[in-house]
N, C-alpha and C positions, 0 to 999 in steps of 0.2 A: 404875607400876599394877597395886592389886589384883588387878582384874578379869583382866588378863593374865598374872599370877602364876597364879590359880583354872582360868584357861579360854586358856589360849596361842592355841589356834583359834580364839577367842570364839563357837564351836559353841552354848553353853548362851546368850551375852548375845543374838547373833543368833534364836535360837527367841524366847526371851522379847519381844523386839522386836518382832518377826512376828506374835506371837501376841497383843501388847498392842494392835499397829497392827490385825489383825484386828476382836480385840471392839469397836473403838473404832466401824471403819466397820460393823460390825453394829448395833451399837446405831444407828447415822446411818442405819442402811438400805441400805446402800448395797452391801450383800453380804450373802449368808447363811454364817455359820461355824458349822459342825458341830463343835465342841470334843471330840468322844469322838471323832471319823473324821478331824481335824486337816484337812477338805477345806473350802475356800470353794467360793461360787458366785456370779455377780451378780446384783445384780437390775436391773430397767429405767430405776431411778433413778441407780444404779451405773454402766451402757454410758451415761444422757447425759451425767451427770460427766466420764466420762470423754472422751469424745467432744469435749465442746465445751471442756474444760480449765479447769470447776467445781471449785475446791476442795471437801473434802469440809464444811468448815467452813460453806462457803454450802449447798450441797447440805441439810447439815440444816438449816439458817435458810428454805432454800423448804418444805422436806418440812414441816414444822411450822406455816410458818406462811400458806399460801398453799393455798387450797383450789379446788373447784369454783366456789362462790358468789362468789369474793375478786372486788370490782369495778376497772378496770381503771386508775385513779387509785391503789388502795392496791397494786397488782399490780406496775406503777413504782415505788413507794415503796420496796415488801421489795427488787426490783433494784439500785433506786439505795443502798439498806444493805448491799448482800453485798460482803464482802472486795474484791473483784476491782476495787471502783471505788474505794478508801481511795486511792490514788497520786493519781489523777487531780483537778489542782486546775484549778479555773476562770482563766482573763482577766485581768488587771487591769482590761480596761475592759469585762470584762461584771460588774463585782463588783456593781456598784450595781442592776443587773437582777435578780442572782440573789439578793441580797439582798429586792430586792421579792419574789420569786417566792416565797422561804424564809416569807416572813412571814405569806402567803395562802396 
């Protein structure tokens, strides 16, 4: 691999990876990244994501979509559309009821 030839210890590769990740988390408002000083500090939303195992993409979605005035039904809608719920499937015997709820 070319990367291993150019950077046998993978130091440059790992630094770039960490820097890209820090920038993304900063964009998502989960950390504050001070590029000039290469320092990170967490935000309140970052701590919440960490404490409750909510991934960065979901937290970014919540930050952008949920406001203090968001009604409860919309709040539940947003929560149900988070990535953490993608793998959950309804039981076959509940399919008709879920379809009815989905229509309404």
